[in-house]
C-alpha positions as CSV (number, residue, x, y, z in Angstrom):
1,M,8.3,-75.2,-3.3
2,V,11.5,-73.0,-3.2
3,G,13.2,-75.3,-5.7
4,F,10.4,-75.0,-8.3
5,G,10.4,-71.2,-7.8
6,L,14.2,-71.1,-8.5
7,L,13.7,-73.3,-11.6
8,I,11.0,-71.0,-13.0
9,A,13.0,-67.9,-12.2
10,G,16.1,-69.5,-13.9
11,V,14.1,-70.3,-17.0
12,V,12.8,-66.7,-17.2
13,L,16.3,-65.3,-16.7
14,L,17.8,-67.5,-19.4
15,V,16.2,-65.1,-21.9
16,G,16.5,-62.0,-19.8
17,P,19.4,-60.4,-17.9
18,G,20.5,-62.3,-14.9
19,P,22.0,-65.5,-13.5
20,G,19.6,-68.0,-15.2
21,L,21.9,-71.0,-15.1
22,L,22.9,-70.3,-11.5
23,L,19.2,-70.3,-10.5
24,L,18.5,-73.4,-12.5
25,A,21.4,-75.2,-10.8
26,A,20.3,-74.0,-7.3
27,G,16.7,-75.0,-8.0
28,L,17.7,-78.5,-9.2
29,G,20.0,-78.9,-6.2
30,I,17.2,-78.1,-3.8
31,L,14.7,-80.4,-5.6
32,S,17.3,-83.2,-5.7
33,L,17.1,-83.3,-1.9
34,E,13.4,-84.3,-2.1
35,F,12.8,-85.9,-5.5
36,A,14.5,-88.9,-7.0
37,W,14.0,-87.6,-10.6
38,A,15.7,-84.4,-9.7
39,R,18.7,-86.2,-8.1
40,R,19.1,-88.4,-11.3
41,L,18.9,-85.3,-13.5
42,R,21.5,-83.5,-11.3
43,E,23.8,-86.5,-11.4
44,Q,23.5,-86.8,-15.2
45,L,24.1,-83.1,-15.8
46,T,27.1,-83.1,-13.4
47,E,28.7,-86.0,-15.3
48,R,28.0,-84.3,-18.7
49,F,29.5,-81.0,-17.6
50,A,32.5,-82.8,-16.1
51,A,33.1,-84.7,-19.4
52,A,32.8,-81.5,-21.3
53,G,35.4,-79.9,-19.0
54,R,37.8,-82.8,-19.5
55,S,37.3,-82.6,-23.3
56,I,38.0,-78.9,-23.3
57,A,41.1,-79.4,-21.2
58,D,42.4,-82.2,-23.5
59,R,41.8,-80.0,-26.5
60,N,43.7,-77.1,-24.9
61,R,46.6,-79.4,-24.1
62,R,46.8,-80.6,-27.7
63,A,46.7,-77.1,-29.0
64,E,49.5,-76.1,-26.6
65,V,51.6,-79.0,-27.8
66,R,51.1,-77.9,-31.4
67,V,52.0,-74.3,-30.6
68,L,55.2,-75.4,-28.7
69,H,56.1,-77.7,-31.7
70,V,55.7,-74.8,-34.1
71,D,57.8,-72.5,-31.9
72,E,60.6,-75.2,-31.7
73,D,60.6,-75.5,-35.5
74,E,60.8,-71.7,-35.9
75,Q,63.7,-71.7,-33.4
76,D,65.5,-74.4,-35.3
77,D,65.0,-72.4,-38.6
78,A,66.4,-69.3,-36.9
79,D,69.4,-71.3,-35.5
80,E,70.1,-72.7,-39.0
81,A,70.0,-69.3,-40.6
82,I,72.4,-67.9,-38.0
83,S,74.8,-70.8,-38.4
84,S,74.8,-70.7,-42.2
85,T,75.7,-66.9,-42.3
86,G,78.5,-67.2,-39.8
């Protein structure tokens, strides 16, 4: 009963001010202790969020490599400019 109450409160708070996602997660966690459908849903959501986190981390690493590469090119250009004037 508590799990369903948290789910309903979470849905209401998704459109209002408050921790809607947190209450949804808590409600689903409580329901997953009792119902197989809730456990399967929790496992699916956990995997999807983990995959999304890995994707974001990979994207950030690629962006960091591009930034470092640009910085190295700029440093090489600056070094060439200094050596050509001296």
